[in-house]
N, CA, C, O and the ligand as a Tripos MOL2 file, in Angstrom:
@<TRIPOS>MOLECULE
protein
  265   263    67     0     0
PROTEIN
NO_CHARGES

@<TRIPOS>ATOM
      1 N         135.2260  101.5690   78.8270 N.3       1 MET1
      2 CA        134.1470  100.6450   78.4710 C.3       1 MET1
      3 C         132.9240  100.9310   79.3450 C.2       1 MET1
      4 O         133.0700  101.2740   80.5180 O.2       1 MET1
      5 N         131.7370  100.7940   78.7930 N.am      2 PRO2
      6 CA        130.5220  101.1250   79.5390 C.3       2 PRO2
      7 C         130.0810  100.0330   80.5020 C.2       2 PRO2
      8 O         130.4170   98.8580   80.3580 O.2       2 PRO2
      9 N         129.3190  100.4740   81.4830 N.am      3 ARG3
     10 CA        128.7080   99.5700   82.4400 C.3       3 ARG3
     11 C         127.2990   99.2430   81.9530 C.2       3 ARG3
     12 O         126.6030  100.0990   81.4070 O.2       3 ARG3
     13 N         126.8970   98.0140   82.1540 N.am      4 TYR4
     14 CA        125.5710   97.5750   81.6950 C.3       4 TYR4
     15 C         124.7280   97.1190   82.8790 C.2       4 TYR4
     16 O         125.2400   96.6860   83.9110 O.2       4 TYR4
     17 N         123.4040   97.2360   82.6890 N.am      5 TYR5
     18 CA        122.4390   96.8580   83.7150 C.3       5 TYR5
     19 C         121.3180   96.0470   83.0670 C.2       5 TYR5
     20 O         121.0320   96.2140   81.8810 O.2       5 TYR5
     21 N         120.6870   95.1740   83.8440 N.am      6 VAL6
     22 CA        119.4920   94.4770   83.3590 C.3       6 VAL6
     23 C         118.3210   94.8400   84.2710 C.2       6 VAL6
     24 O         118.4430   94.8800   85.4950 O.2       6 VAL6
     25 N         117.1870   95.1010   83.6300 N.am      7 ASN7
     26 CA        115.9750   95.4650   84.3600 C.3       7 ASN7
     27 C         115.4800   94.2710   85.1770 C.2       7 ASN7
     28 O         115.3530   93.1650   84.6510 O.2       7 ASN7
     29 N         115.2030   94.4950   86.4600 N.am      8 ARG8
     30 CA        114.6330   93.4260   87.2940 C.3       8 ARG8
     31 C         113.1870   93.1350   86.8860 C.2       8 ARG8
     32 O         112.6820   92.0370   87.1200 O.2       8 ARG8
     33 N         112.5340   94.1080   86.2830 N.am      9 ASN9
     34 CA        111.1370   93.9430   85.8720 C.3       9 ASN9
     35 C         111.0720   93.5990   84.3930 C.2       9 ASN9
     36 O         111.7680   94.2110   83.5830 O.2       9 ASN9
     37 N         110.2480   92.6330   84.0340 N.am     10 ALA10
     38 CA        110.1090   92.2280   82.6320 C.3      10 ALA10
     39 C         109.2550   93.2200   81.8590 C.2      10 ALA10
     40 O         108.3880   93.8880   82.4230 O.2      10 ALA10
     41 N         109.5150   93.3050   80.5620 N.am     11 GLN11
     42 CA        108.6590   94.0680   79.6590 C.3      11 GLN11
     43 C         107.3470   93.2980   79.4730 C.2      11 GLN11
     44 O         107.2020   92.1720   79.9500 O.2      11 GLN11
     45 N         106.4080   93.9160   78.7800 N.am     12 ALA12
     46 CA        105.1120   93.2610   78.5250 C.3      12 ALA12
     47 C         105.2950   91.9310   77.7900 C.2      12 ALA12
     48 O         104.5090   91.0010   77.9700 O.2      12 ALA12
     49 N         106.3360   91.8510   76.9630 N.am     13 ASN13
     50 CA        106.5600   90.6250   76.1870 C.3      13 ASN13
     51 C         107.4170   89.6010   76.9410 C.2      13 ASN13
     52 O         107.7670   88.5580   76.3900 O.2      13 ASN13
     53 N         107.7520   89.8960   78.1880 N.am     14 GLY14
     54 CA        108.5150   88.9550   78.9970 C.3      14 GLY14
     55 C         110.0210   89.1690   78.9880 C.2      14 GLY14
     56 O         110.7450   88.5400   79.7600 O.2      14 GLY14
     57 N         110.4990   90.0600   78.1100 N.am     15 ASP15
     58 CA        111.9380   90.3120   78.0430 C.3      15 ASP15
     59 C         112.4300   91.1460   79.2300 C.2      15 ASP15
     60 O         111.7410   92.0470   79.7080 O.2      15 ASP15
     61 N         113.6240   90.8230   79.6810 N.am     16 HIS16
     62 CA        114.3150   91.6670   80.6520 C.3      16 HIS16
     63 C         115.3650   92.4420   79.8740 C.2      16 HIS16
     64 O         116.3500   91.8590   79.4200 O.2      16 HIS16
     65 N         115.1740   93.7370   79.7130 N.am     17 GLU17
     66 CA        116.0390   94.5250   78.8510 C.3      17 GLU17
     67 C         117.3630   94.8950   79.4990 C.2      17 GLU17
     68 O         117.4390   95.2190   80.6840 O.2      17 GLU17
     69 N         118.4030   94.8330   78.6740 N.am     18 VAL18
     70 CA        119.7520   95.2220   79.0940 C.3      18 VAL18
     71 C         120.0090   96.6490   78.6210 C.2      18 VAL18
     72 O         119.7780   96.9720   77.4560 O.2      18 VAL18
     73 N         120.4900   97.5090   79.5350 N.am     19 HIS19
     74 CA        120.7640   98.9110   79.2190 C.3      19 HIS19
     75 C         122.2150   99.2550   79.4660 C.2      19 HIS19
     76 O         122.8660   98.7210   80.3630 O.2      19 HIS19
     77 N         122.7000  100.1690   78.6370 N.am     20 LYS20
     78 CA        124.0500  100.6870   78.8070 C.3      20 LYS20
     79 C         123.9720  101.9360   79.6550 C.2      20 LYS20
     80 O         123.0260  102.7170   79.5530 O.2      20 LYS20
     81 N         124.9840  102.1170   80.4980 N.am     21 GLU21
     82 CA        125.1210  103.3060   81.3410 C.3      21 GLU21
     83 C         124.7560  104.5770   80.5560 C.2      21 GLU21
     84 O         125.2640  104.7940   79.4560 O.2      21 GLU21
     85 N         123.8810  105.4100   81.1200 N.am     22 GLY22
     86 CA        123.5330  106.6680   80.4820 C.3      22 GLY22
     87 C         122.2800  106.6190   79.6340 C.2      22 GLY22
     88 O         121.8290  107.6560   79.1460 O.2      22 GLY22
     89 N         121.7010  105.4300   79.4420 N.am     23 CYS23
     90 CA        120.4900  105.3100   78.6300 C.3      23 CYS23
     91 C         119.3360  106.0790   79.2680 C.2      23 CYS23
     92 O         119.1470  106.0390   80.4830 O.2      23 CYS23
     93 N         118.5600  106.7870   78.4270 N.am     24 ASP24
     94 CA        117.4030  107.5360   78.9250 C.3      24 ASP24
     95 C         116.3060  106.6170   79.4520 C.2      24 ASP24
     96 O         115.4250  107.0630   80.1880 O.2      24 ASP24
     97 N         116.3500  105.3530   79.0860 N.am     25 TRP25
     98 CA        115.3070  104.4030   79.4540 C.3      25 TRP25
     99 C         115.7410  103.4980   80.5990 C.2      25 TRP25
    100 O         115.1380  102.4510   80.8360 O.2      25 TRP25
    101 N         116.7840  103.9040   81.3030 N.am     26 MET26
    102 CA        117.2980  103.0970   82.4110 C.3      26 MET26
    103 C         116.2300  102.8890   83.4820 C.2      26 MET26
    104 O         115.6660  103.8630   83.9810 O.2      26 MET26
    105 N         115.9430  101.6460   83.8430 N.am     27 PRO27
    106 CA        114.9550  101.4020   84.9060 C.3      27 PRO27
    107 C         115.5500  101.7010   86.2790 C.2      27 PRO27
    108 O         116.7690  101.7150   86.4500 O.2      27 PRO27
    109 N         114.6680  101.9400   87.2600 N.am     28 SER28
    110 CA        115.1650  102.2040   88.6120 C.3      28 SER28
    111 C         115.4910  100.8980   89.3310 C.2      28 SER28
    112 O         116.3830  100.8570   90.1790 O.2      28 SER28
    113 N         114.7750   99.8430   88.9970 N.am     29 SER29
    114 CA        115.0350   98.5410   89.6270 C.3      29 SER29
    115 C         115.8340   97.6940   88.6690 C.2      29 SER29
    116 O         115.3000   97.1830   87.6850 O.2      29 SER29
    117 N         117.1370   97.5410   88.9580 N.am     30 LYS30
    118 CA        118.0270   96.9010   87.9890 C.3      30 LYS30
    119 C         119.1660   96.1760   88.6860 C.2      30 LYS30
    120 O         119.4610   96.4280   89.8540 O.2      30 LYS30
    121 N         119.7990   95.2710   87.9510 N.am     31 ILE31
    122 CA        120.9680   94.5580   88.4470 C.3      31 ILE31
    123 C         122.1910   95.0910   87.7040 C.2      31 ILE31
    124 O         122.1810   95.2000   86.4780 O.2      31 ILE31
    125 N         123.2290   95.4160   88.4420 N.am     32 ASP32
    126 CA        124.4920   95.8800   87.8530 C.3      32 ASP32
    127 C         125.2330   94.6730   87.2790 C.2      32 ASP32
    128 O         125.6480   93.7780   88.0170 O.2      32 ASP32
    129 N         125.3960   94.6600   85.9480 N.am     33 LEU33
    130 CA        126.0800   93.5340   85.2850 C.3      33 LEU33
    131 C         127.5900   93.7490   85.2140 C.2      33 LEU33
    132 O         128.3300   92.8420   84.8330 O.2      33 LEU33
    133 N         128.0370   94.9160   85.5710 N.am     34 ARG34
    134 CA        129.4220   95.3590   85.5110 C.3      34 ARG34
    135 C         129.7930   95.8120   84.0930 C.2      34 ARG34
    136 O         128.9230   96.1230   83.2790 O.2      34 ARG34
    137 N         131.0810   95.8420   83.8210 N.am     35 ILE35
    138 CA        131.5880   96.5020   82.6180 C.3      35 ILE35
    139 C         131.9010   95.4810   81.5180 C.2      35 ILE35
    140 O         132.5120   94.4410   81.7630 O.2      35 ILE35
    141 N         131.4660   95.8120   80.3080 N.am     36 PHE36
    142 CA        131.7290   94.9440   79.1560 C.3      36 PHE36
    143 C         132.1520   95.7840   77.9620 C.2      36 PHE36
    144 O         131.8340   96.9700   77.8830 O.2      36 PHE36
    145 N         132.8690   95.1640   77.0380 N.am     37 SER37
    146 CA        133.3200   95.8690   75.8400 C.3      37 SER37
    147 C         132.2270   95.9380   74.7860 C.2      37 SER37
    148 O         132.3130   96.7510   73.8660 O.2      37 SER37
    149 N         131.1890   95.0930   74.9010 N.am     38 ASN38
    150 CA        130.1240   95.1200   73.9060 C.3      38 ASN38
    151 C         128.8280   94.5890   74.5100 C.2      38 ASN38
    152 O         128.8290   93.9380   75.5550 O.2      38 ASN38
    153 N         127.7170   94.8850   73.8230 N.am     39 CYS39
    154 CA        126.4160   94.5000   74.3690 C.3      39 CYS39
    155 C         126.1930   92.9900   74.3060 C.2      39 CYS39
    156 O         125.4580   92.4470   75.1310 O.2      39 CYS39
    157 N         126.8090   92.3070   73.3490 N.am     40 GLU40
    158 CA        126.6470   90.8490   73.2810 C.3      40 GLU40
    159 C         127.0930   90.1950   74.5880 C.2      40 GLU40
    160 O         126.4100   89.3150   75.1130 O.2      40 GLU40
    161 N         128.2260   90.6230   75.1040 N.am     41 SER41
    162 CA        128.7420   90.0660   76.3520 C.3      41 SER41
    163 C         127.8390   90.4250   77.5250 C.2      41 SER41
    164 O         127.6400   89.6230   78.4370 O.2      41 SER41
    165 N         127.2970   91.6360   77.4910 N.am     42 ALA42
    166 CA        126.4170   92.0820   78.5750 C.3      42 ALA42
    167 C         125.1200   91.2760   78.5820 C.2      42 ALA42
    168 O         124.6380   90.8770   79.6420 O.2      42 ALA42
    169 N         124.5590   91.0380   77.3960 N.am     43 VAL43
    170 CA        123.3250   90.2460   77.3280 C.3      43 VAL43
    171 C         123.6010   88.8130   77.7790 C.2      43 VAL43
    172 O         122.7770   88.2110   78.4680 O.2      43 VAL43
    173 N         124.7480   88.2670   77.3990 N.am     44 ALA44
    174 CA        125.1020   86.9060   77.8340 C.3      44 ALA44
    175 C         125.1790   86.8510   79.3600 C.2      44 ALA44
    176 O         124.7420   85.8710   79.9640 O.2      44 ALA44
    177 N         125.7270   87.8880   79.9840 N.am     45 ALA45
    178 CA        125.8010   87.9290   81.4480 C.3      45 ALA45
    179 C         124.4060   88.0570   82.0490 C.2      45 ALA45
    180 O         124.1090   87.4480   83.0760 O.2      45 ALA45
    181 N         123.5600   88.8430   81.4110 N.am     46 ALA46
    182 CA        122.1910   89.0300   81.9130 C.3      46 ALA46
    183 C         121.4050   87.7280   81.8500 C.2      46 ALA46
    184 O         120.5040   87.4980   82.6560 O.2      46 ALA46
    185 N         121.7500   86.8840   80.8930 N.am     47 GLU47
    186 CA        121.0470   85.6000   80.7580 C.3      47 GLU47
    187 C         121.3180   84.6680   81.9400 C.2      47 GLU47
    188 O         120.5990   83.6900   82.1430 O.2      47 GLU47
    189 N         122.3580   84.9770   82.7160 N.am     48 ASN48
    190 CA        122.5840   84.2100   83.9440 C.3      48 ASN48
    191 C         121.4990   84.5020   84.9800 C.2      48 ASN48
    192 O         121.2380   83.6980   85.8750 O.2      48 ASN48
    193 N         120.8710   85.6800   84.8360 N.am     49 TYR49
    194 CA        119.7880   86.0690   85.7420 C.3      49 TYR49
    195 C         118.4230   85.7820   85.1190 C.2      49 TYR49
    196 O         117.5240   85.2570   85.7750 O.2      49 TYR49
    197 N         118.2880   86.1380   83.8400 N.am     50 TYR50
    198 CA        117.0000   86.0140   83.1530 C.3      50 TYR50
    199 C         117.2340   85.4160   81.7690 C.2      50 TYR50
    200 O         117.9750   85.9810   80.9650 O.2      50 TYR50
    201 N         116.6080   84.2810   81.4900 N.am     51 SER51
    202 CA        116.8070   83.6350   80.1790 C.3      51 SER51
    203 C         116.2240   84.4680   79.0470 C.2      51 SER51
    204 O         116.5590   84.2620   77.8810 O.2      51 SER51
    205 N         115.3310   85.4310   79.4010 N.am     52 THR52
    206 CA        114.6950   86.2610   78.3790 C.3      52 THR52
    207 C         115.3810   87.6190   78.2330 C.2      52 THR52
    208 O         114.7680   88.5630   77.7330 O.2      52 THR52
    209 N         116.6250   87.7350   78.6530 N.am     53 ALA53
    210 CA        117.3590   88.9960   78.5280 C.3      53 ALA53
    211 C         117.4800   89.3940   77.0540 C.2      53 ALA53
    212 O         117.6890   88.5520   76.1800 O.2      53 ALA53
    213 N         117.3410   90.7140   76.8020 N.am     54 ASP54
    214 CA        117.4360   91.2310   75.4330 C.3      54 ASP54
    215 C         117.9410   92.6670   75.4980 C.2      54 ASP54
    216 O         117.6340   93.3830   76.4500 O.2      54 ASP54
    217 N         118.7000   93.0920   74.5130 N.am     55 GLY55
    218 CA        119.2290   94.4480   74.5020 C.3      55 GLY55
    219 C         118.1470   95.4970   74.3040 C.2      55 GLY55
    220 O         117.2070   95.2860   73.5370 O.2      55 GLY55
    221 N         118.2740   96.6180   74.9880 N.am     56 CYS56
    222 CA        117.3710   97.7670   74.8230 C.3      56 CYS56
    223 C         117.4600   98.2710   73.3830 C.2      56 CYS56
    224 O         118.5550   98.3570   72.8280 O.2      56 CYS56
    225 N         116.3250   98.6050   72.7760 N.am     57 GLU57
    226 CA        116.3780   99.0430   71.3800 C.3      57 GLU57
    227 C         116.9650  100.4370   71.2250 C.2      57 GLU57
    228 O         117.2990  100.8390   70.1110 O.2      57 GLU57
    229 N         117.1000  101.1850   72.3180 N.am     58 HIS58
    230 CA        117.6310  102.5320   72.2440 C.3      58 HIS58
    231 C         119.1480  102.5650   72.4400 C.2      58 HIS58
    232 O         119.8620  103.2010   71.6650 O.2      58 HIS58
    233 N         119.6380  101.8790   73.4770 N.am     59 CYS59
    234 CA        121.0750  101.9640   73.7870 C.3      59 CYS59
    235 C         121.8520  100.7260   73.3520 C.2      59 CYS59
    236 O         123.0810  100.7680   73.2820 O.2      59 CYS59
    237 N         121.1620   99.6250   73.0580 N.am     60 CYS60
    238 CA        121.8370   98.3710   72.6740 C.3      60 CYS60
    239 C         121.1880   97.8210   71.4030 C.2      60 CYS60
    240 O         120.8660   96.6350   71.3280 O.2      60 CYS60
    241 N         120.9970   98.6840   70.4090 N.am     61 LYS61
    242 CA        120.2450   98.2950   69.2200 C.3      61 LYS61
    243 C         120.8340   97.0610   68.5420 C.2      61 LYS61
    244 O         120.0880   96.2320   68.0210 O.2      61 LYS61
    245 N         122.1490   96.9260   68.5420 N.am     62 ALA62
    246 CA        122.7860   95.7740   67.9000 C.3      62 ALA62
    247 C         122.4210   94.4720   68.5780 C.2      62 ALA62
    248 O         122.5270   93.4030   67.9780 O.2      62 ALA62
    249 N         121.9880   94.5570   69.8400 N.am     63 CYS63
    250 CA        121.6600   93.3570   70.6100 C.3      63 CYS63
    251 C         120.1630   93.2500   70.8820 C.2      63 CYS63
    252 O         119.7280   92.4570   71.7160 O.2      63 CYS63
    253 N         119.3900   94.0510   70.1740 N.am     64 HIS64
    254 CA        117.9420   94.0570   70.3880 C.3      64 HIS64
    255 C         117.2870   93.0900   69.4030 C.2      64 HIS64
    256 O         117.4630   93.2130   68.1910 O.2      64 HIS64
    257 N         116.5360   92.1340   69.9320 N.am     65 ASN65
    258 CA        115.9340   91.1220   69.0670 C.3      65 ASN65
    259 C         114.4550   91.3340   68.8230 C.2      65 ASN65
    260 O         113.9620   91.0970   67.7200 O.2      65 ASN65
    261 N         113.7540   91.7750   69.8340 N.am     66 SER66
    262 CA        112.3100   91.8830   69.6430 C.3      66 SER66
    263 C         111.7370   93.0020   70.5070 C.2      66 SER66
    264 O         110.5310   93.2460   70.4820 O.2      66 SER66
    265 ZN        118.5890  101.3720   77.0890 Zn       67 ZN67
@<TRIPOS>BOND
     1     1     2 1
     2     2     3 1
     3     3     4 2
     4     3     5 am
     5     5     6 1
     6     6     7 1
     7     7     8 2
     8     7     9 am
     9     9    10 1
    10    10    11 1
    11    11    12 2
    12    11    13 am
    13    13    14 1
    14    14    15 1
    15    15    16 2
    16    15    17 am
    17    17    18 1
    18    18    19 1
    19    19    20 2
    20    19    21 am
    21    21    22 1
    22    22    23 1
    23    23    24 2
    24    23    25 am
    25    25    26 1
    26    26    27 1
    27    27    28 2
    28    27    29 am
    29    29    30 1
    30    30    31 1
    31    31    32 2
    32    31    33 am
    33    33    34 1
    34    34    35 1
    35    35    36 2
    36    35    37 am
    37    37    38 1
    38    38    39 1
    39    39    40 2
    40    39    41 am
    41    41    42 1
    42    42    43 1
    43    43    44 2
    44    43    45 am
    45    45    46 1
    46    46    47 1
    47    47    48 2
    48    47    49 am
    49    49    50 1
    50    50    51 1
    51    51    52 2
    52    51    53 am
    53    53    54 1
    54    54    55 1
    55    55    56 2
    56    55    57 am
    57    57    58 1
    58    58    59 1
    59    59    60 2
    60    59    61 am
    61    61    62 1
    62    62    63 1
    63    63    64 2
    64    63    65 am
    65    65    66 1
    66    66    67 1
    67    67    68 2
    68    67    69 am
    69    69    70 1
    70    70    71 1
    71    71    72 2
    72    71    73 am
    73    73    74 1
    74    74    75 1
    75    75    76 2
    76    75    77 am
    77    77    78 1
    78    78    79 1
    79    79    80 2
    80    79    81 am
    81    81    82 1
    82    82    83 1
    83    83    84 2
    84    83    85 am
    85    85    86 1
    86    86    87 1
    87    87    88 2
    88    87    89 am
    89    89    90 1
    90    90    91 1
    91    91    92 2
    92    91    93 am
    93    93    94 1
    94    94    95 1
    95    95    96 2
    96    95    97 am
    97    97    98 1
    98    98    99 1
    99    99   100 2
   100    99   101 am
   101   101   102 1
   102   102   103 1
   103   103   104 2
   104   103   105 am
   105   105   106 1
   106   106   107 1
   107   107   108 2
   108   107   109 am
   109   109   110 1
   110   110   111 1
   111   111   112 2
   112   111   113 am
   113   113   114 1
   114   114   115 1
   115   115   116 2
   116   115   117 am
   117   117   118 1
   118   118   119 1
   119   119   120 2
   120   119   121 am
   121   121   122 1
   122   122   123 1
   123   123   124 2
   124   123   125 am
   125   125   126 1
   126   126   127 1
   127   127   128 2
   128   127   129 am
   129   129   130 1
   130   130   131 1
   131   131   132 2
   132   131   133 am
   133   133   134 1
   134   134   135 1
   135   135   136 2
   136   135   137 am
   137   137   138 1
   138   138   139 1
   139   139   140 2
   140   139   141 am
   141   141   142 1
   142   142   143 1
   143   143   144 2
   144   143   145 am
   145   145   146 1
   146   146   147 1
   147   147   148 2
   148   147   149 am
   149   149   150 1
   150   150   151 1
   151   151   152 2
   152   151   153 am
   153   153   154 1
   154   154   155 1
   155   155   156 2
   156   155   157 am
   157   157   158 1
   158   158   159 1
   159   159   160 2
   160   159   161 am
   161   161   162 1
   162   162   163 1
   163   163   164 2
   164   163   165 am
   165   165   166 1
   166   166   167 1
   167   167   168 2
   168   167   169 am
   169   169   170 1
   170   170   171 1
   171   171   172 2
   172   171   173 am
   173   173   174 1
   174   174   175 1
   175   175   176 2
   176   175   177 am
   177   177   178 1
   178   178   179 1
   179   179   180 2
   180   179   181 am
   181   181   182 1
   182   182   183 1
   183   183   184 2
   184   183   185 am
   185   185   186 1
   186   186   187 1
   187   187   188 2
   188   187   189 am
   189   189   190 1
   190   190   191 1
   191   191   192 2
   192   191   193 am
   193   193   194 1
   194   194   195 1
   195   195   196 2
   196   195   197 am
   197   197   198 1
   198   198   199 1
   199   199   200 2
   200   199   201 am
   201   201   202 1
   202   202   203 1
   203   203   204 2
   204   203   205 am
   205   205   206 1
   206   206   207 1
   207   207   208 2
   208   207   209 am
   209   209   210 1
   210   210   211 1
   211   211   212 2
   212   211   213 am
   213   213   214 1
   214   214   215 1
   215   215   216 2
   216   215   217 am
   217   217   218 1
   218   218   219 1
   219   219   220 2
   220   219   221 am
   221   221   222 1
   222   222   223 1
   223   223   224 2
   224   223   225 am
   225   225   226 1
   226   226   227 1
   227   227   228 2
   228   227   229 am
   229   229   230 1
   230   230   231 1
   231   231   232 2
   232   231   233 am
   233   233   234 1
   234   234   235 1
   235   235   236 2
   236   235   237 am
   237   237   238 1
   238   238   239 1
   239   239   240 2
   240   239   241 am
   241   241   242 1
   242   242   243 1
   243   243   244 2
   244   243   245 am
   245   245   246 1
   246   246   247 1
   247   247   248 2
   248   247   249 am
   249   249   250 1
   250   250   251 1
   251   251   252 2
   252   251   253 am
   253   253   254 1
   254   254   255 1
   255   255   256 2
   256   255   257 am
   257   257   258 1
   258   258   259 1
   259   259   260 2
   260   259   261 am
   261   261   262 1
   262   262   263 1
   263   263   264 2
@<TRIPOS>SUBSTRUCTURE
     1 MET1         2 RESIDUE 1 A MET
     2 PRO2         6 RESIDUE 1 A PRO
     3 ARG3        10 RESIDUE 1 A ARG
     4 TYR4        14 RESIDUE 1 A TYR
     5 TYR5        18 RESIDUE 1 A TYR
     6 VAL6        22 RESIDUE 1 A VAL
     7 ASN7        26 RESIDUE 1 A ASN
     8 ARG8        30 RESIDUE 1 A ARG
     9 ASN9        34 RESIDUE 1 A ASN
    10 ALA10       38 RESIDUE 1 A ALA
    11 GLN11       42 RESIDUE 1 A GLN
    12 ALA12       46 RESIDUE 1 A ALA
    13 ASN13       50 RESIDUE 1 A ASN
    14 GLY14       54 RESIDUE 1 A GLY
    15 ASP15       58 RESIDUE 1 A ASP
    16 HIS16       62 RESIDUE 1 A HIS
    17 GLU17       66 RESIDUE 1 A GLU
    18 VAL18       70 RESIDUE 1 A VAL
    19 HIS19       74 RESIDUE 1 A HIS
    20 LYS20       78 RESIDUE 1 A LYS
    21 GLU21       82 RESIDUE 1 A GLU
    22 GLY22       86 RESIDUE 1 A GLY
    23 CYS23       90 RESIDUE 1 A CYS
    24 ASP24       94 RESIDUE 1 A ASP
    25 TRP25       98 RESIDUE 1 A TRP
    26 MET26      102 RESIDUE 1 A MET
    27 PRO27      106 RESIDUE 1 A PRO
    28 SER28      110 RESIDUE 1 A SER
    29 SER29      114 RESIDUE 1 A SER
    30 LYS30      118 RESIDUE 1 A LYS
    31 ILE31      122 RESIDUE 1 A ILE
    32 ASP32      126 RESIDUE 1 A ASP
    33 LEU33      130 RESIDUE 1 A LEU
    34 ARG34      134 RESIDUE 1 A ARG
    35 ILE35      138 RESIDUE 1 A ILE
    36 PHE36      142 RESIDUE 1 A PHE
    37 SER37      146 RESIDUE 1 A SER
    38 ASN38      150 RESIDUE 1 A ASN
    39 CYS39      154 RESIDUE 1 A CYS
    40 GLU40      158 RESIDUE 1 A GLU
    41 SER41      162 RESIDUE 1 A SER
    42 ALA42      166 RESIDUE 1 A ALA
    43 VAL43      170 RESIDUE 1 A VAL
    44 ALA44      174 RESIDUE 1 A ALA
    45 ALA45      178 RESIDUE 1 A ALA
    46 ALA46      182 RESIDUE 1 A ALA
    47 GLU47      186 RESIDUE 1 A GLU
    48 ASN48      190 RESIDUE 1 A ASN
    49 TYR49      194 RESIDUE 1 A TYR
    50 TYR50      198 RESIDUE 1 A TYR
    51 SER51      202 RESIDUE 1 A SER
    52 THR52      206 RESIDUE 1 A THR
    53 ALA53      210 RESIDUE 1 A ALA
    54 ASP54      214 RESIDUE 1 A ASP
    55 GLY55      218 RESIDUE 1 A GLY
    56 CYS56      222 RESIDUE 1 A CYS
    57 GLU57      226 RESIDUE 1 A GLU
    58 HIS58      230 RESIDUE 1 A HIS
    59 CYS59      234 RESIDUE 1 A CYS
    60 CYS60      238 RESIDUE 1 A CYS
    61 LYS61      242 RESIDUE 1 A LYS
    62 ALA62      246 RESIDUE 1 A ALA
    63 CYS63      250 RESIDUE 1 A CYS
    64 HIS64      254 RESIDUE 1 A HIS
    65 ASN65      258 RESIDUE 1 A ASN
    66 SER66      262 RESIDUE 1 A SER
    67 ZN67       265 GROUP 0 **** ****
């Protein structure tokens, strides 16, 4: 199962994007969310840090809202 991370820095729209291990768009400043079986669980964990957490459109497309 992959490891997920959430960006410590918000996007222009205020979202904190969640990335899966190996994503080309992985930020350097990030929080390790640990390992999850799916992006839904990873985004839910990221929401404990940032209420505006959202899946990366490249590596977590199923969990990408905006
Ligand atoms: Zn990503």
